[in-house]
C-alpha positions in Angstrom: 0.1 0.1 0.0 1.2 3.3 -1.0 0.4 6.3 1.1 -0.2 9.7 -0.3 -0.4 13.0 1.4 -2.7 15.4 0.4 -2.4 19.4 0.9 -6.2 19.8 1.1 -9.3 18.6 3.1 -10.6 16.9 -0.1 -9.5 15.9 -3.7 -11.4 15.0 -6.8 -10.7 11.3 -7.7 -9.0 12.6 -11.3 -7.3 15.1 -9.6 -5.9 12.4 -7.0 -4.8 9.8 -9.9 -2.8 12.8 -11.5 -1.5 13.7 -7.9 0.0 10.0 -7.0 1.4 9.7 -10.4 -0.9 6.6 -11.4 -1.5 8.7 -14.5 0.1 11.6 -16.6 -2.8 13.3 -17.6 -6.6 14.2 -16.4 -7.8 12.9 -19.5 -6.2 9.7 -19.0 -7.4 9.4 -15.3 -11.2 10.3 -16.8 -11.3 7.3 -19.3 -9.6 4.6 -16.7 -12.6 6.3 -14.4 -15.3 5.8 -16.9 -14.3 2.3 -17.6 -14.6 1.4 -14.3 -11.2 0.6 -13.8 -11.0 2.3 -10.3 -12.2 1.3 -6.8 -12.7 3.8 -3.9 -12.7 2.1 -0.6 -13.2 -1.2 -2.4 -16.1 -0.3 -4.4 -16.2 0.5 -8.2 -16.1 4.4 -9.0 -17.1 5.9 -12.3 -17.4 9.4 -11.3 -14.6 11.6 -11.7 -15.4 14.1 -9.7 -16.1 11.7 -6.6 -14.7 13.8 -3.7 -11.8 11.7 -1.6 -10.9 12.6 1.9 -8.2 11.4 4.2 -8.1 7.9 5.4 -9.9 6.9 2.0 -8.3 4.4 0.0 -8.1 3.9 -4.1 -7.4 0.9 -6.2 -6.0 1.4 -9.5 -3.7 -1.2 -11.8 -3.0 -3.3 -9.0 -1.8 -0.8 -6.5 -3.5 0.7 -3.6 -3.3 4.2 -2.4 -4.1 5.3 0.9 -5.0 9.3 1.6 -3.1 10.8 4.5 
């Protein structure tokens, strides 16, 4: 599990994928999210604007990221 520190109280899912380095562009994040390839707290998420908070987990491409 990778721990990723954010500088705000909340971050959108597509922005988080860019922030942690899982994708290089926002458009890329949007495609993966819309295809159902991302899980938030163990559940598939298709909304790129899904708000994430500290202690949430994001799963993408066999990696798990925990927001701290």
